[in-house]
Residue frames as qw, qx, qy, qz and C-alpha x, y, z in Angstrom:
[[0.003, -0.888, -0.460, -0.001, -0.01, -0.01, 0.00],
 [0.409, 0.287, -0.003, 0.866, 1.22, 3.50, -0.87],
 [0.224, -0.847, -0.400, 0.269, 0.69, 6.54, 1.34],
 [0.428, 0.277, 0.119, 0.852, 1.47, 10.02, 0.04],
 [0.146, -0.827, -0.398, 0.369, 0.97, 13.51, 1.41],
 [0.405, 0.371, 0.217, 0.807, 1.21, 16.84, -0.42],
 [0.103, -0.585, -0.336, 0.731, 0.96, 20.38, 0.90],
 [0.289, 0.588, 0.552, 0.516, -1.36, 22.32, -1.48],
 [0.128, -0.682, -0.193, 0.693, -0.90, 26.12, -1.26],
 [0.410, 0.785, -0.162, -0.436, 0.12, 28.27, -4.25],
 [0.371, 0.517, -0.757, -0.151, 2.48, 25.40, -5.07],
 [0.956, -0.148, -0.174, -0.186, 2.67, 21.65, -4.51],
 [0.016, 0.632, -0.726, 0.271, 5.14, 20.24, -1.96],
 [0.841, -0.111, -0.517, -0.114, 5.50, 16.53, -1.18],
 [0.454, -0.684, 0.436, -0.367, 5.98, 15.65, 2.45],
 [0.468, 0.293, -0.829, 0.088, 8.33, 12.79, 3.32],
 [0.772, -0.422, 0.034, -0.475, 6.84, 10.21, 5.68],
 [0.034, 0.353, -0.912, 0.208, 8.16, 7.69, 8.15],
 [0.348, -0.216, -0.901, -0.142, 6.28, 4.55, 9.24],
 [0.096, -0.404, -0.666, 0.619, 4.82, 6.15, 12.33],
 [0.239, 0.340, -0.040, -0.908, 3.39, 9.05, 10.29],
 [0.366, 0.025, -0.734, -0.571, 1.93, 6.60, 7.76],
 [0.249, -0.314, -0.900, 0.172, 0.15, 4.69, 10.50],
 [0.046, 0.452, 0.420, -0.785, -1.37, 7.92, 11.84],
 [0.299, 0.253, -0.365, -0.845, -2.49, 8.86, 8.34],
 [0.311, -0.143, -0.896, -0.284, -4.20, 5.50, 7.93],
 [0.097, -0.432, -0.745, 0.499, -6.17, 6.28, 11.09],
 [0.198, 0.400, 0.020, -0.895, -7.33, 9.53, 9.50],
 [0.355, 0.084, -0.693, -0.622, -8.51, 7.65, 6.41],
 [0.249, -0.263, -0.928, 0.080, -10.29, 5.12, 8.59],
 [0.005, 0.448, 0.541, -0.712, -12.03, 7.82, 10.58],
 [0.251, 0.414, -0.098, -0.869, -13.16, 10.02, 7.69],
 [0.340, 0.084, -0.755, -0.554, -14.28, 7.28, 5.31],
 [0.012, -0.299, -0.906, 0.299, -16.75, 6.04, 7.96],
 [0.259, 0.375, 0.209, -0.865, -18.99, 9.01, 7.01],
 [0.190, 0.194, 0.887, 0.374, -21.28, 6.84, 4.89],
 [0.169, 0.741, 0.607, -0.232, -24.32, 9.10, 5.27],
 [0.028, 0.816, -0.097, -0.569, -22.48, 11.89, 3.45],
 [0.475, -0.074, 0.707, 0.519, -21.77, 10.04, 0.19],
 [0.525, 0.628, -0.059, -0.571, -22.48, 11.45, -3.26],
 [0.776, 0.083, 0.597, 0.184, -22.54, 8.69, -5.85],
 [0.270, 0.777, -0.301, -0.483, -20.51, 9.54, -8.96],
 [0.874, 0.183, 0.402, 0.204, -19.08, 7.88, -12.06],
 [0.177, -0.518, 0.471, 0.692, -16.42, 8.51, -14.71],
 [0.708, 0.597, 0.262, -0.273, -18.06, 8.93, -18.09],
 [0.544, -0.282, 0.589, 0.526, -15.62, 7.35, -20.54],
 [0.463, 0.605, 0.558, 0.328, -17.63, 8.71, -23.49],
 [0.013, -0.975, -0.069, 0.211, -16.61, 12.30, -22.77],
 [0.583, 0.748, -0.205, 0.244, -13.76, 14.06, -24.54],
 [0.079, 0.733, -0.509, 0.444, -11.56, 14.60, -21.48],
 [0.888, -0.415, -0.032, -0.197, -12.10, 11.47, -19.38],
 [0.868, 0.156, -0.261, 0.392, -8.45, 10.39, -19.80],
 [0.203, 0.569, -0.327, 0.727, -7.30, 13.46, -17.85],
 [0.691, -0.605, -0.016, -0.395, -9.12, 12.27, -14.72],
 [0.114, -0.576, 0.762, -0.275, -6.78, 11.07, -11.92],
 [0.794, -0.039, 0.507, -0.333, -9.12, 8.13, -11.50],
 [0.860, 0.500, -0.020, -0.101, -8.51, 7.09, -15.10],
 [0.496, 0.688, -0.499, 0.178, -4.78, 7.56, -15.40],
 [0.369, -0.488, 0.725, -0.318, -4.18, 5.84, -12.05],
 [0.858, 0.059, 0.440, -0.258, -6.23, 2.79, -12.96],
 [0.826, 0.563, -0.028, -0.013, -4.67, 2.48, -16.42],
 [0.017, 0.807, -0.587, 0.066, -1.13, 2.81, -15.16],
 [0.922, 0.121, -0.369, 0.001, 0.91, -0.37, -15.58],
 [0.586, 0.164, -0.508, 0.610, 3.51, 0.61, -12.97],
 [0.429, -0.804, -0.245, -0.330, 1.69, 1.62, -9.82],
 [0.753, -0.444, -0.163, 0.458, 4.73, 1.09, -7.56],
 [0.424, -0.148, 0.124, 0.885, 6.45, 3.99, -9.37],
 [0.113, 0.772, 0.556, 0.286, 3.31, 5.97, -10.11],
 [0.237, 0.215, -0.096, 0.942, 3.74, 9.77, -10.16],
 [0.212, -0.670, -0.687, 0.183, 1.34, 10.76, -7.41],
 [0.184, -0.444, -0.080, 0.873, 2.51, 14.35, -7.58],
 [0.041, -0.178, -0.606, -0.774, 0.64, 14.60, -10.87],
 [0.281, -0.630, -0.716, -0.108, -2.59, 14.16, -8.94],
 [0.335, -0.627, -0.318, 0.627, -1.60, 16.90, -6.51],
 [0.141, -0.212, 0.299, 0.920, -0.75, 19.25, -9.39],
 [0.142, -0.395, -0.711, -0.563, -4.13, 18.53, -10.98],
 [0.319, -0.699, -0.599, 0.226, -5.83, 19.44, -7.72],
 [0.261, -0.498, -0.044, 0.826, -3.93, 22.74, -7.52],
 [0.030, 0.080, 0.547, 0.833, -4.95, 23.46, -11.13],
 [0.235, -0.568, -0.741, -0.270, -8.61, 22.80, -10.23],
 [0.364, -0.705, -0.435, 0.426, -8.33, 25.21, -7.29],
 [0.262, -0.324, 0.164, 0.894, -7.01, 28.06, -9.49],
 [0.439, 0.724, 0.249, -0.470, -8.83, 30.57, -11.63],
 [0.774, 0.580, 0.200, 0.157, -8.34, 30.89, -15.37],
 [0.231, 0.905, -0.292, 0.205, -5.49, 33.40, -14.91],
 [0.698, 0.235, -0.581, 0.345, -3.59, 30.87, -12.81],
 [0.103, -0.420, 0.500, -0.750, -4.09, 32.60, -9.46],
 [0.139, -0.161, -0.938, 0.273, -5.53, 30.67, -6.55],
 [0.369, -0.570, -0.489, -0.547, -9.28, 30.85, -6.06],
 [0.037, -0.365, 0.525, -0.768, -9.64, 32.65, -2.72],
 [0.734, -0.243, 0.057, -0.632, -12.85, 30.80, -1.90],
 [0.946, 0.013, -0.325, -0.002, -11.06, 27.44, -1.85],
 [0.506, -0.792, 0.337, -0.059, -8.91, 26.82, 1.21],
 [0.358, 0.573, -0.734, 0.071, -5.39, 25.50, 1.19],
 [0.839, -0.349, 0.283, -0.308, -4.72, 22.14, 2.82],
 [0.252, -0.432, 0.857, 0.127, -3.09, 18.78, 2.76],
 [0.794, 0.259, -0.310, -0.453, -3.75, 16.15, 0.11],
 [0.499, -0.330, 0.793, -0.118, -3.58, 12.54, 1.32],
 [0.717, 0.323, -0.450, -0.422, -3.47, 9.62, -1.13],
 [0.561, -0.265, 0.770, -0.150, -3.85, 5.95, -0.18],
 [0.720, 0.435, -0.311, -0.441, -3.59, 3.37, -2.96],
 [0.643, -0.228, 0.722, 0.113, -2.89, -0.23, -3.90],
 [0.244, -0.075, 0.769, 0.587, -2.90, -2.05, -7.23],
 [0.023, 0.467, 0.795, 0.388, -6.63, -1.71, -7.82],
 [0.200, -0.854, -0.477, -0.054, -7.96, 1.14, -5.69],
 [0.355, 0.210, -0.176, 0.894, -7.21, 4.69, -4.67],
 [0.261, -0.829, -0.483, 0.108, -8.62, 7.01, -2.01],
 [0.345, 0.371, -0.011, 0.862, -7.90, 10.72, -2.34],
 [0.366, -0.779, -0.487, 0.149, -8.59, 13.01, 0.59],
 [0.252, 0.530, -0.104, 0.803, -8.09, 16.71, 1.17],
 [0.470, -0.621, -0.506, 0.371, -7.94, 18.01, 4.74],
 [0.200, 0.717, 0.132, 0.655, -8.50, 21.77, 4.97],
 [0.436, -0.811, 0.118, -0.372, -8.70, 22.44, 8.70],
 [0.646, 0.338, -0.607, 0.316, -5.28, 21.37, 9.96],
 [0.289, -0.528, 0.477, -0.640, -5.99, 22.21, 13.60],
 [0.901, -0.192, 0.065, -0.385, -7.63, 18.80, 14.00],
 [0.960, 0.060, -0.116, 0.247, -4.30, 16.94, 13.49],
 [0.505, -0.690, 0.282, 0.436, -0.69, 17.32, 14.58],
 [0.547, 0.795, -0.158, -0.208, 1.02, 18.77, 11.52],
 [0.028, 0.654, -0.755, -0.040, 4.28, 16.94, 12.22],
 [0.267, -0.149, 0.946, -0.104, 3.11, 13.47, 13.27],
 [0.438, -0.080, -0.571, -0.689, -0.34, 13.55, 11.59],
 [0.159, -0.246, -0.897, 0.330, -1.84, 12.24, 14.80],
 [0.245, -0.657, -0.520, -0.487, -5.51, 13.07, 15.34],
 [0.136, 0.144, -0.467, 0.862, -5.90, 15.81, 17.96],
 [0.434, 0.139, 0.394, -0.798, -9.71, 16.16, 18.12],
 [0.555, 0.316, 0.761, -0.111, -12.80, 14.31, 16.99],
 [0.143, -0.102, 0.561, 0.809, -12.74, 14.64, 13.21],
 [0.022, 0.461, 0.822, 0.332, -16.39, 13.95, 12.53],
 [0.085, -0.700, -0.525, 0.477, -17.72, 16.93, 14.44],
 [0.008, 0.502, -0.203, -0.841, -16.64, 19.58, 11.93],
 [0.634, 0.565, 0.452, -0.273, -18.82, 20.13, 8.90],
 [0.540, 0.835, 0.052, -0.087, -16.68, 21.61, 6.23],
 [0.202, -0.818, 0.503, 0.193, -13.03, 20.76, 6.36],
 [0.361, -0.302, 0.836, 0.281, -12.48, 17.61, 4.34],
 [0.741, 0.430, -0.158, -0.490, -13.26, 15.99, 0.98],
 [0.498, -0.266, 0.820, 0.097, -12.76, 12.35, 0.02],
 [0.706, 0.398, -0.333, -0.482, -12.89, 10.43, -3.29],
 [0.588, -0.254, 0.763, -0.085, -13.02, 6.62, -3.07],
 [0.682, 0.451, -0.404, -0.411, -12.36, 4.51, -6.17],
 [0.691, -0.290, 0.652, -0.118, -12.38, 0.71, -5.78],
 [0.337, -0.168, 0.813, 0.444, -11.73, -0.16, -9.43],
 [0.288, 0.560, 0.754, 0.188, -15.14, 0.47, -11.07],
 [0.118, 0.115, 0.188, 0.968, -15.58, 3.62, -13.13],
 [0.356, -0.511, -0.548, -0.558, -19.36, 3.36, -12.54],
 [0.649, -0.674, -0.353, -0.011, -19.03, 3.57, -8.76],
 [0.433, 0.256, -0.333, 0.798, -16.92, 6.37, -7.32],
 [0.409, -0.750, -0.512, 0.091, -17.93, 7.67, -3.93],
 [0.215, 0.516, -0.150, 0.816, -17.49, 11.27, -2.89],
 [0.471, -0.650, -0.523, 0.288, -17.63, 12.35, 0.76],
 [0.221, 0.368, -0.020, 0.903, -17.88, 16.09, 1.35],
 [0.256, -0.550, -0.671, 0.426, -19.17, 17.73, 4.51],
 [0.040, 0.065, -0.087, -0.993, -19.82, 21.06, 2.86],
 [0.525, 0.333, 0.399, -0.674, -23.50, 21.99, 2.47],
 [0.839, 0.500, 0.049, -0.209, -23.25, 20.86, -1.16],
 [0.840, -0.104, 0.335, 0.414, -20.58, 18.64, -2.63],
 [0.050, -0.761, 0.253, 0.596, -17.99, 20.94, -4.14],
 [0.800, 0.581, 0.114, -0.093, -18.10, 20.75, -7.91],
 [0.244, 0.817, -0.522, 0.006, -14.47, 21.69, -8.23],
 [0.437, -0.439, 0.774, -0.132, -13.58, 18.55, -6.26],
 [0.669, 0.120, 0.733, -0.035, -15.58, 15.83, -7.96],
 [0.638, 0.709, 0.298, -0.041, -16.11, 17.46, -11.36],
 [0.296, 0.916, -0.271, 0.001, -13.23, 19.78, -12.19],
 [0.234, -0.655, 0.717, -0.051, -10.51, 17.86, -10.33],
 [0.513, -0.118, 0.849, -0.044, -11.64, 14.20, -10.55],
 [0.248, 0.192, -0.635, -0.706, -13.61, 14.56, -13.81],
 [0.050, 0.248, 0.959, -0.125, -16.70, 12.81, -12.45],
 [0.396, -0.280, -0.308, -0.819, -20.43, 13.17, -12.93],
 [0.480, -0.112, 0.613, -0.618, -23.17, 12.44, -10.48],
 [0.005, 0.092, 0.973, 0.214, -24.87, 9.09, -11.01],
 [0.023, -0.625, -0.771, 0.121, -28.21, 10.29, -9.70],
 [0.068, 0.410, 0.220, 0.883, -30.08, 13.35, -10.81],
 [0.252, -0.139, 0.349, -0.892, -32.48, 15.60, -8.90],
 [0.749, -0.084, -0.244, -0.611, -35.56, 13.59, -9.91],
 [0.712, 0.037, -0.695, 0.095, -33.97, 10.28, -8.83],
 [0.264, 0.074, -0.645, 0.713, -33.00, 11.54, -5.42],
 [0.386, -0.109, 0.188, -0.897, -36.26, 13.39, -4.76],
 [0.783, -0.073, -0.405, -0.467, -38.41, 10.39, -5.75],
 [0.654, 0.023, -0.711, 0.257, -36.35, 8.05, -3.59],
 [0.087, 0.074, -0.583, 0.805, -36.50, 10.24, -0.48],
 [0.579, -0.107, -0.001, -0.808, -40.28, 10.66, -0.87],
 [0.800, -0.027, -0.561, -0.212, -40.59, 6.88, -1.16],
 [0.482, 0.063, -0.707, 0.513, -38.46, 6.36, 1.94],
 [0.215, -0.128, 0.364, -0.897, -40.52, 8.87, 3.89],
 [0.714, -0.065, -0.196, -0.669, -43.79, 7.22, 2.85],
 [0.834, -0.014, -0.552, -0.025, -42.47, 3.77, 3.73],
 [0.585, -0.776, 0.181, -0.150, -41.03, 5.02, 7.08],
 [0.935, -0.002, 0.053, 0.349, -37.56, 3.88, 5.97],
 [0.334, 0.818, -0.175, 0.433, -35.63, 7.17, 5.78],
 [0.226, -0.708, 0.481, -0.465, -34.71, 7.08, 9.47],
 [0.209, 0.215, -0.925, 0.235, -33.47, 4.40, 11.85],
 [0.497, -0.434, -0.735, -0.154, -35.89, 2.18, 13.71],
 [0.353, -0.344, -0.521, 0.696, -35.08, 4.03, 16.94],
 [0.088, 0.128, -0.036, -0.987, -36.34, 7.28, 15.40],
 [0.419, -0.199, -0.623, -0.631, -39.41, 5.66, 13.74],
 [0.522, -0.401, -0.748, 0.085, -40.46, 4.14, 17.05],
 [0.128, -0.063, -0.390, 0.909, -40.39, 7.46, 18.95],
 [0.111, 0.611, 0.704, -0.344, -43.67, 8.80, 20.21],
 [0.192, 0.780, 0.061, -0.592, -43.34, 12.00, 18.18],
 [0.474, -0.047, 0.683, 0.554, -42.33, 10.25, 14.94],
 [0.331, 0.720, 0.580, 0.188, -45.35, 11.62, 13.01],
 [0.051, -0.967, -0.014, 0.248, -44.17, 15.15, 13.85],
 [0.415, -0.512, 0.562, 0.500, -40.60, 14.28, 12.71],
 [0.471, 0.290, 0.738, 0.387, -41.98, 12.82, 9.49],
 [0.216, 0.883, 0.413, 0.054, -44.13, 15.87, 8.77],
 [0.236, -0.864, 0.194, 0.400, -41.26, 18.24, 9.61],
 [0.484, -0.237, 0.657, 0.527, -39.13, 16.41, 7.09],
 [0.392, 0.581, 0.644, 0.307, -41.77, 16.74, 4.38],
 [0.039, 0.976, 0.187, -0.104, -42.06, 20.47, 5.06],
 [0.423, -0.616, 0.418, 0.517, -38.27, 20.69, 4.86],
 [0.468, 0.161, 0.695, 0.522, -38.53, 19.36, 1.32],
 [0.207, 0.816, 0.518, 0.153, -41.32, 21.82, 0.43],
 [0.163, -0.968, -0.069, 0.176, -39.49, 24.87, 1.81],
 [0.383, -0.643, 0.483, 0.454, -36.00, 24.34, 0.39],
 [0.640, 0.653, -0.270, -0.301, -34.52, 24.19, -3.07],
 [0.467, 0.450, -0.751, 0.127, -31.73, 21.85, -1.93],
 [0.886, -0.431, -0.085, -0.148, -31.76, 18.82, 0.30],
 [0.318, 0.583, -0.649, 0.370, -28.78, 18.22, 2.58],
 [0.753, -0.295, -0.585, 0.057, -28.56, 15.36, 5.08],
 [0.443, -0.076, -0.456, 0.768, -26.40, 17.33, 7.51],
 [0.163, -0.218, -0.001, -0.962, -28.72, 20.34, 7.32],
 [0.675, -0.357, -0.427, -0.484, -31.82, 18.25, 8.00],
 [0.684, -0.196, -0.589, 0.383, -30.00, 16.58, 10.92],
 [0.223, 0.023, -0.316, 0.922, -29.26, 20.01, 12.39],
 [0.366, -0.275, -0.184, -0.870, -32.79, 21.34, 11.81],
 [0.723, -0.353, -0.551, -0.221, -34.44, 18.34, 13.49],
 [0.574, -0.204, -0.516, 0.601, -32.14, 18.75, 16.49],
 [0.076, 0.077, -0.140, 0.984, -32.66, 22.52, 16.66],
 [0.456, -0.365, -0.393, -0.710, -36.43, 22.11, 16.43],
 [0.409, -0.322, 0.612, -0.596, -36.46, 20.10, 19.66],
 [0.896, 0.078, -0.134, -0.417, -37.99, 17.07, 17.98],
 [0.938, 0.082, -0.261, 0.214, -34.76, 15.09, 18.31],
 [0.290, -0.862, 0.416, -0.023, -31.62, 15.11, 20.40],
 [0.967, 0.141, 0.079, 0.198, -29.06, 13.10, 18.47],
 [0.385, -0.761, 0.338, 0.399, -25.26, 13.44, 18.45],
 [0.238, -0.305, 0.738, 0.553, -24.40, 11.69, 15.16],
 [0.535, 0.308, -0.295, -0.729, -26.04, 11.46, 11.77],
 [0.352, 0.099, -0.918, -0.152, -25.76, 7.70, 11.78],
 [0.099, 0.221, 0.808, -0.536, -28.26, 7.76, 14.65],
 [0.439, 0.444, 0.168, -0.763, -30.79, 9.42, 12.35],
 [0.586, 0.458, -0.397, -0.538, -30.46, 7.89, 8.87],
 [0.911, -0.021, 0.379, -0.161, -31.23, 4.28, 7.99],
 [0.517, -0.204, 0.698, 0.451, -29.20, 1.88, 5.85],
 [0.471, 0.595, 0.617, 0.209, -31.77, 2.33, 3.07],
 [0.091, 0.964, 0.104, -0.227, -31.19, 6.09, 3.04],
 [0.441, -0.537, 0.477, 0.538, -27.61, 5.58, 1.82],
 [0.544, 0.402, 0.623, 0.394, -28.95, 5.07, -1.70],
 [0.184, 0.943, 0.236, 0.146, -29.68, 8.81, -1.95],
 [0.509, 0.447, -0.200, 0.707, -26.91, 11.40, -2.28],
 [0.392, -0.382, -0.495, 0.674, -25.89, 13.41, 0.74],
 [0.124, 0.590, 0.163, -0.781, -27.13, 16.55, -0.98],
 [0.281, 0.293, 0.732, 0.548, -29.10, 17.31, -4.13],
 [0.249, -0.006, -0.115, -0.962, -31.41, 19.83, -5.78],
 [0.373, 0.295, 0.780, -0.406, -35.02, 19.12, -4.84],
 [0.015, -0.173, -0.714, -0.678, -37.27, 18.41, -7.83],
 [0.386, 0.163, 0.311, -0.853, -40.49, 20.41, -7.47],
 [0.612, 0.155, -0.515, -0.580, -41.97, 18.34, -10.32],
 [0.470, -0.011, -0.875, 0.111, -41.45, 15.12, -8.36],
 [0.036, 0.128, 0.652, -0.747, -42.87, 16.63, -5.18],
 [0.505, 0.180, 0.003, -0.844, -45.99, 17.77, -7.00],
 [0.598, 0.095, -0.707, -0.366, -46.43, 14.37, -8.62],
 [0.410, -0.092, -0.859, 0.293, -46.39, 12.73, -5.19],
 [0.051, -0.316, -0.604, 0.730, -48.31, 15.29, -3.15],
 [0.333, -0.072, -0.342, -0.876, -50.97, 16.29, -5.65],
 [0.143, 0.272, 0.886, -0.348, -54.45, 15.46, -4.37],
 [0.295, -0.283, -0.485, -0.773, -57.96, 15.56, -5.86],
 [0.109, 0.195, 0.744, -0.630, -60.72, 16.20, -3.36],
 [0.212, -0.361, -0.673, -0.610, -64.23, 15.50, -4.63],
 [0.148, 0.074, 0.529, -0.832, -66.91, 17.42, -2.71],
 [0.638, 0.388, 0.392, -0.537, -69.89, 16.53, -4.91],
 [0.728, 0.357, 0.539, 0.229, -70.72, 15.12, -8.31],
 [0.385, 0.894, 0.152, 0.174, -70.16, 18.55, -9.80],
 [0.032, -0.930, 0.324, -0.172, -67.08, 19.79, -7.89],
 [0.916, -0.134, -0.101, 0.364, -63.56, 18.41, -7.50],
 [0.131, -0.955, 0.261, 0.041, -60.74, 20.44, -5.98],
 [0.894, 0.239, -0.126, 0.358, -57.24, 19.72, -7.30],
 [0.336, -0.907, 0.231, 0.106, -54.20, 20.76, -5.25],
 [0.584, 0.645, -0.472, 0.145, -50.61, 20.71, -6.46],
 [0.397, 0.178, -0.753, 0.494, -49.37, 19.98, -2.96],
 [0.524, -0.633, -0.444, -0.358, -52.15, 19.31, -0.48],
 [0.670, -0.445, -0.381, 0.457, -49.95, 19.24, 2.64],
 [0.328, 0.000, -0.013, 0.944, -48.40, 22.62, 1.80],
 [0.218, -0.471, -0.383, -0.764, -51.84, 24.08, 1.01],
 [0.624, -0.613, -0.481, -0.063, -53.23, 22.93, 4.33],
 [0.610, -0.313, -0.268, 0.678, -50.22, 24.16, 6.30],
 [0.203, 0.022, 0.098, 0.974, -50.32, 27.58, 4.60],
 [0.237, 0.505, 0.571, -0.603, -54.11, 27.92, 5.19],
 [0.202, 0.212, -0.505, -0.812, -54.82, 28.03, 1.49],
 [0.559, -0.256, -0.674, -0.409, -57.39, 25.29, 2.07],
 [0.219, -0.203, 0.626, -0.721, -59.45, 25.40, 5.25],
 [0.461, -0.237, -0.805, -0.290, -61.78, 22.55, 6.17],
 [0.371, -0.194, 0.441, -0.794, -64.61, 23.16, 8.60],
 [0.198, -0.099, -0.968, -0.121, -66.07, 19.71, 9.27],
 [0.117, 0.382, 0.686, -0.608, -68.77, 20.98, 11.60],
 [0.395, 0.602, 0.132, -0.681, -70.31, 23.22, 8.95],
 [0.753, 0.301, 0.546, 0.209, -69.36, 20.93, 6.04],
 [0.310, 0.944, -0.021, -0.115, -67.37, 23.70, 4.44],
 [0.746, -0.044, 0.192, 0.636, -64.13, 23.98, 2.50],
 [0.094, 0.967, 0.033, -0.233, -62.77, 27.51, 2.12],
 [0.760, 0.210, 0.193, 0.584, -60.17, 28.17, -0.59],
 [0.185, -0.826, 0.002, 0.532, -58.15, 31.37, -0.20],
 [0.654, 0.684, 0.162, 0.279, -57.32, 33.20, -3.43],
 [0.589, -0.332, 0.052, 0.735, -53.75, 34.54, -3.50],
 [0.095, 0.785, 0.048, -0.611, -53.36, 38.17, -4.53],
 [0.068, -0.411, 0.633, 0.652, -51.47, 37.36, -7.72],
 [0.054, 0.211, 0.920, 0.326, -54.35, 35.17, -8.95],
 [0.173, 0.529, 0.579, -0.597, -57.18, 37.42, -7.81],
 [0.300, 0.476, -0.212, -0.799, -57.58, 39.41, -11.07],
 [0.264, 0.123, -0.850, -0.440, -57.90, 36.23, -13.13],
 [0.029, -0.338, -0.909, 0.241, -60.42, 34.75, -10.70],
 [0.208, 0.532, 0.307, -0.761, -62.43, 37.97, -10.78],
 [0.278, 0.367, -0.497, -0.736, -62.42, 38.01, -14.55],
 [0.227, -0.035, -0.941, -0.247, -63.66, 34.44, -14.80],
 [0.138, -0.395, -0.865, 0.278, -66.25, 34.50, -12.06],
 [0.086, 0.321, 0.276, -0.902, -67.65, 38.04, -11.86],
 [0.373, 0.116, -0.394, -0.832, -69.72, 38.20, -15.05],
 [0.447, -0.156, -0.848, -0.239, -71.24, 34.78, -14.64],
 [0.253, -0.356, -0.758, 0.484, -72.20, 35.29, -11.01],
 [0.158, 0.241, 0.125, -0.949, -73.68, 38.71, -11.59],
 [0.454, -0.015, -0.568, -0.686, -75.99, 37.26, -14.25],
 [0.461, -0.236, -0.855, 0.019, -77.01, 34.38, -12.01],
 [0.227, -0.332, -0.626, 0.668, -77.55, 36.46, -8.89],
 [0.192, 0.070, -0.059, -0.977, -79.55, 39.19, -10.59],
 [0.611, -0.178, -0.522, -0.568, -82.35, 36.65, -11.11],
 [0.500, -0.420, 0.494, -0.574, -83.97, 35.80, -7.81],
 [0.963, 0.012, -0.020, -0.270, -85.01, 32.36, -8.91],
 [0.763, 0.369, -0.436, 0.302, -81.39, 31.34, -9.54],
 [0.003, -0.564, 0.520, -0.642, -80.27, 33.11, -6.40],
 [0.723, -0.329, 0.306, -0.525, -82.76, 31.27, -4.23],
 [0.978, 0.128, -0.146, -0.077, -81.96, 27.89, -5.86],
 [0.601, 0.462, -0.483, 0.439, -78.19, 28.29, -5.49],
 [0.223, -0.551, 0.475, -0.649, -78.48, 29.59, -1.94],
 [0.858, -0.232, 0.206, -0.410, -80.52, 26.57, -0.94],
 [0.966, 0.204, -0.154, 0.042, -78.44, 23.97, -2.79],
 [0.721, 0.332, -0.303, 0.527, -74.93, 25.19, -2.21],
 [0.516, -0.762, -0.243, 0.307, -75.22, 27.46, 0.85],
 [0.504, 0.482, 0.031, 0.716, -73.50, 30.32, -0.96],
 [0.381, -0.718, -0.287, 0.507, -72.26, 32.98, 1.42],
 [0.364, 0.824, 0.175, 0.398, -71.97, 36.58, 0.27],
 [0.552, -0.559, -0.050, 0.617, -68.97, 38.74, 1.07],
 [0.264, 0.950, -0.017, -0.165, -67.82, 42.10, -0.23],
 [0.765, -0.212, 0.372, 0.481, -64.85, 40.65, -2.01],
 [0.421, 0.235, 0.446, 0.754, -65.10, 42.59, -5.29],
 [0.089, 0.099, 0.107, -0.985, -66.85, 45.72, -4.01],
 [0.628, -0.118, -0.345, -0.688, -70.09, 43.87, -4.61],
 [0.613, -0.277, 0.611, -0.417, -71.91, 41.40, -2.33],
 [0.848, 0.328, -0.311, -0.278, -70.97, 38.42, -4.46],
 [0.932, 0.181, -0.314, -0.020, -69.43, 34.99, -4.20],
 [0.097, -0.494, 0.835, -0.220, -67.50, 33.28, -1.55],
 [0.817, 0.000, -0.397, -0.419, -68.57, 29.71, -2.30],
 [0.295, -0.348, 0.844, -0.280, -68.61, 26.91, 0.25],
 [0.638, 0.101, -0.613, -0.455, -69.57, 23.53, -1.07],
 [0.420, -0.225, 0.763, -0.436, -71.26, 20.81, 0.92],
 [0.355, -0.027, -0.854, -0.380, -72.98, 17.53, 0.33]]
């Protein structure tokens, strides 16, 4: 097994290692690659024009791995962290690049917050898993179709898996969103300990609202939000997420289309009337649909931006109907129409009942 370390600043410097340092570095690899809930599933697309420039590719295809030039990987990382003019991107932190490899596999790890280790011995000084944003890992076990990325940033850094390693995500927004909705509905997103809690229904609903209210899903962020809400008190993400949840990426864009497909609901109130909602849970939470069971009423609130169109469609027809007492009496009796001064006229707020 080969162990290599490079200091990545404005230049690349290889650090010489003794056996004690190598053993300490192996402990770092062991600790950080345990973060299985933070995996983004990627692959190397060998049909692209530049796939041969990926470190994953040129390592695997090398016939002489004992004398492999690992500094080339470090230089490619530095290049990915620089802007087009060659200067370092100030938003990407400097750090140490660790590489562990054998004849068939390679694990590449960047450590950006060096306070957590002893810089001379590489011995771990504090609990590595508690920090959220200081390391990135790429794990390749020999299959181009299965490269695992671990990144504790809010979203997996594109420069790391795409620009540096030349990878693409295996799963798109629709895939991940559909799978997480399925896991929620099947009560399989979280561990059995969480599902068996007395307030599990609140945890489940909170998770659904998290999906509705955010454009991106992030496992670490949801873990923090559930803890901060008081619904849970957990110390590690592995206490929250189930084995089944590892199929979804650690972060992804939430597909509104998929959410609407799953949370759309048709509510039939009579033979003549059916109410269709794009997302019934969100509509109920936001008081856009109000159900009064006692009075057999459903009230639908018209948002301001849609009010002109509703007025245009309904006003003329209702004025004609209501001007004739026979229609007015019949509708009032059959549908219990209530009159409110909504459009500067005592016309139409409709509540339907059976």
